[in-house]
C-alpha positions as CSV (number, residue, x, y, z in Angstrom):
1,M,119.0,84.7,93.6
2,L,116.9,83.0,96.3
3,T,113.8,83.3,94.1
4,T,115.5,81.2,91.4
5,Q,116.4,78.5,93.9
6,L,112.8,78.4,95.2
7,A,111.4,78.2,91.7
8,G,113.5,75.1,91.1
9,K,111.8,73.4,93.9
10,K,108.8,72.8,91.6
11,Q,110.9,70.2,89.8
12,N,112.5,68.7,92.9
13,L,109.6,68.3,95.4
14,G,108.3,65.1,93.8
15,K,111.7,63.4,94.2
16,A,112.3,64.3,97.8
17,A,111.1,62.7,101.0
18,Y,108.9,64.7,103.4
19,F,110.7,66.4,106.3
20,A,107.5,67.7,107.9
21,G,103.7,67.8,107.5
22,T,101.2,70.6,107.0
23,D,97.5,71.1,106.8
24,V,95.8,73.4,104.2
25,L,92.9,75.4,105.4
26,L,90.3,77.6,103.6
27,M,88.2,80.0,105.6
28,P,85.3,80.4,106.2
29,S,84.2,76.8,105.9
30,E,80.7,77.9,105.0
31,V,79.2,81.1,103.5
32,T,75.9,82.3,102.0
33,K,75.7,85.2,99.6
34,K,73.4,87.0,97.2
35,I,74.3,87.3,93.5
36,G,76.7,90.2,93.0
37,E,78.4,90.0,96.4
38,E,81.9,88.9,97.1
39,I,83.1,85.8,98.8
40,I,86.5,86.3,100.4
41,V,88.5,83.2,101.0
42,E,91.5,83.0,103.3
43,L,94.1,80.4,102.3
44,L,96.3,79.2,105.2
45,V,98.7,76.5,106.0
46,E,99.5,75.1,109.4
47,T,102.9,73.6,109.6
48,K,103.7,70.7,112.0
49,A,106.7,70.1,114.2
50,V,109.9,68.6,112.9
51,G,112.7,66.9,115.0
52,G,113.2,68.6,118.3
53,G,109.7,70.0,118.4
54,E,110.4,73.1,116.3
55,L,107.6,74.1,113.9
56,A,108.5,73.7,110.2
57,K,108.9,77.0,108.2
58,V,107.3,77.4,104.8
59,D,108.8,79.1,101.8
60,F,107.0,77.7,98.8
61,V,103.4,77.0,98.0
62,E,102.0,75.7,94.7
63,I,98.3,75.3,94.9
64,K,95.2,74.9,92.8
65,L,91.8,76.0,94.0
66,C,88.8,74.8,92.0
67,Y,85.2,76.2,92.1
68,G,81.8,75.9,90.4
69,P,80.0,78.2,87.9
70,E,78.3,80.1,90.7
71,L,81.6,81.9,91.3
72,T,84.1,83.9,89.1
73,I,87.2,85.9,89.5
74,L,86.6,89.0,87.4
75,S,88.8,89.6,84.4
76,G,91.7,92.0,84.6
77,D,94.7,92.0,86.8
78,L,94.4,88.9,89.0
79,K,96.6,90.6,91.7
80,D,93.6,92.9,92.3
81,K,91.7,89.9,93.4
82,V,94.4,87.7,95.0
83,S,96.7,89.2,97.6
84,L,99.7,87.7,99.4
85,G,99.9,87.0,103.1
86,P,102.6,88.8,105.0
87,S,105.0,85.8,105.1
88,F,105.3,85.7,101.3
89,S,107.0,88.0,98.9
90,E,105.8,87.3,95.3
91,F,103.8,85.2,92.9
92,L,105.8,83.1,90.4
93,N,102.5,82.2,88.7
94,L,98.9,83.3,89.0
95,E,96.3,82.2,86.5
96,V,92.7,80.9,86.1
97,V,92.3,77.8,83.9
98,K,89.3,75.7,82.8
99,E,89.5,72.0,83.7
100,N,86.8,69.3,83.4
101,G,84.0,71.8,83.3
102,Q,85.2,73.9,86.3
103,S,87.4,76.9,86.9
104,C,90.6,76.6,88.9
105,L,92.9,79.3,90.3
106,K,96.5,78.2,90.1
107,M,99.1,79.9,92.3
108,V,102.8,79.5,92.8
109,I,104.0,81.6,95.8
110,V,107.4,82.1,97.3
111,A,108.9,83.7,100.4
112,D,112.1,85.3,99.2
113,M,113.4,86.2,102.6
114,P,115.9,85.1,105.3
115,D,115.2,81.8,107.1
116,E,114.4,83.6,110.4
117,K,111.6,85.6,108.8
118,L,109.8,82.6,107.3
119,G,106.3,81.8,108.5
120,K,105.6,78.8,110.7
121,G,102.7,77.3,112.5
122,M,99.5,78.9,111.2
123,V,100.5,81.0,108.2
124,N,98.3,83.2,106.0
125,V,99.3,82.4,102.4
126,A,96.8,84.4,100.4
127,R,93.4,86.0,100.2
128,V,91.1,85.4,97.2
129,K,88.1,87.5,96.3
130,F,85.4,85.6,94.3
131,N,82.4,87.2,92.7
132,T,79.0,85.5,92.9
133,V,77.3,85.3,89.4
134,K,74.8,82.5,89.5
135,D,72.2,80.8,91.8
136,G,73.3,77.5,93.2
137,S,75.6,75.9,95.7
138,G,79.0,74.3,95.6
139,K,82.4,74.1,97.1
140,V,85.8,75.8,96.7
141,I,88.2,72.9,96.9
142,V,92.0,72.3,97.0
143,D,93.1,70.1,94.1
144,M,95.5,67.8,95.9
145,A,97.3,66.7,92.7
146,G,98.0,70.3,91.9
147,T,99.3,71.3,95.3
148,K,102.9,71.2,96.6
149,I,104.3,72.8,99.7
150,S,107.9,73.1,100.8
151,G,110.0,74.7,103.5
152,S,113.3,75.3,105.2
153,N,114.6,72.0,106.6
154,P,116.5,72.6,109.9
155,D,118.7,69.6,109.0
156,R,121.2,71.4,106.8
157,E,122.7,68.1,105.6
158,S,119.3,66.9,104.2
159,R,118.0,67.7,100.7
160,D,114.4,66.9,101.8
161,M,112.3,70.1,101.4
162,A,108.8,68.8,100.8
163,M,105.9,68.9,103.3
164,Q,103.4,66.1,103.4
165,L,99.8,67.3,103.0
166,G,97.5,66.3,105.9
167,T,94.1,67.8,106.5
168,V,92.8,69.8,103.6
169,G,89.8,72.1,104.0
170,G,87.3,73.6,101.6
171,V,84.6,76.3,101.5
172,T,81.0,75.3,101.1
173,Y,79.0,78.1,99.5
174,K,75.4,78.9,98.7
175,V,74.4,81.7,96.2
176,G,71.0,83.1,95.5
177,T,69.0,86.2,94.8
178,G,66.8,85.8,97.8
179,V,69.0,84.1,100.3
180,A,69.9,85.7,103.7
181,K,73.1,85.3,105.6
182,E,73.1,82.4,107.9
183,E,73.5,83.1,111.6
184,C,76.7,82.0,113.1
185,Q,76.5,79.5,115.9
186,F,78.4,80.5,119.0
187,W,80.8,77.6,118.6
188,N,81.6,78.1,114.9
189,I,84.9,80.1,115.0
190,F,85.3,79.9,111.2
191,C,81.9,81.5,110.7
192,W,82.8,84.4,113.0
193,I,86.1,84.9,111.3
194,G,84.3,85.0,108.0
195,R,82.0,87.8,109.3
196,M,85.2,89.7,110.3
197,F,86.3,89.6,106.6
198,G,82.9,90.6,105.3
199,N,81.4,87.2,104.4
């Protein structure tokens, strides 16, 4: 099964050289909410070109998103709060853990599909719905040490599958009972995208 092969990458990625690069993006970059409202975060990767100029294709994402006490993911089925992007097929792991006084969402996501259907360039990996529960401000961040991304190497003779992390984004948030939504500046595309998703 392809899924079994992809799951095995978790053990192999640290031993392989990088065949391509990728950025990790979280949108919107800034958001202001009242207590009780949702913050919807879009997780994306942007793969870079490999030899010949072709964009790398992604088939495996292991990532850890950490956030402060102002946010929570309500108990119950996490899949009600975390949804896959269209280029991925299933979660191999999905859990919330407590580390160093903060909460972290750990995800292992695979694309169990033919090579020609794998996502490349700007790829929507997942959407996460956080609930605001406490006044304050903070940031949803990507834990670099807990993040690995791999893909389909066009060089079939190479065993290198890992992608090197480049730019890694985060979401700065402000939560309060009396705050108002900040107005989007005309140049801030991430702010406007956030409005489209209800932030």
